[in-house]
N, C-alpha and C positions, 0 to 999 in steps of 0.2 A: 530510266527510273529517277525520280526526284528523291533526294535525301531529305529526311524529316529533321527540322530544326529542333534542338532540345528546348524544352519549355523552361522558362526562368522561374526560379523560386522566389517567393516574396522575402524581403528582409525580415529578420527576426523581430524587429520593432513593430511591424504592422500586423503580425500574427497574434499579438496579445502579450501577456506578461512573460518576460524572459527570466524573471527572478524565480529561483528554485525554492520550494518549501523546505524549511529546515526540519530535520528529524527531531521529533519531540523526545525520543528516548536518548539520543545523543546529548541533547540539551540538558536533560535531567541526569546525565551520566549513569544510565542503566547499563550494567555489564551483561546481565543475562535476563531474559524475559521469562517470568515464572508462569506456568500454566494455571496456577491457583489464583492468580490476580485477574479475576473475571471482569472487574470494572475497567481495567486497562484494555483487555482484549476485546470487549464489546465495542470499543471505539474503532476497531479495525474490521468490524463485521457489518455488512449492509443489513437493511431491514428484512431482506429475504433469507439472510443467513450465509451469504457468500463472503469470502475473504476479499476485502478491498485491495486494489493494486497499489503499488508504490506511487504511481502517477497521481493517484487520488489522495492517499494518506500522507505522502511526503516523507515517508520513512526511508532511511538509507538501506542499501542492499543487505547489509549484515543483520540489521534489526528486523527487516521485513521477513527474512528467512526464519529468524527466531520467533517472530510473532505467528507466522503460518504454522510452524511446528507446535507452538504452545496452544494455538487454537485447536489443532487436530487432537492433541493430547487431552485438552479440556473437554472436547466433544466426546472422546472415548470414555472419559471418567464421568460423563453426564453432568458436567459443570456448565456447559454451553450446549444449546440445541443445534442439531444438524440443520434443521429447517425451522423457521418461525412461521407460524400460520395456523 
């Protein structure tokens, strides 16, 4: 039996941008995300009403968890829609 050679990964420079997006909430020194701040939360929701991922928003882990919790609370209080359409 022939052994299979491992495939080589491309260097990070050729795959695109290696620079991470900085967290907007860390930059603005936000300690706690408030569920009543719907203008801020709408930025983290897609057109269909889904919560955008960290990879897309550029939020840090701590703030992404707070944003997700705040969006869920705002939906429960009918400040944000579950589905837009």
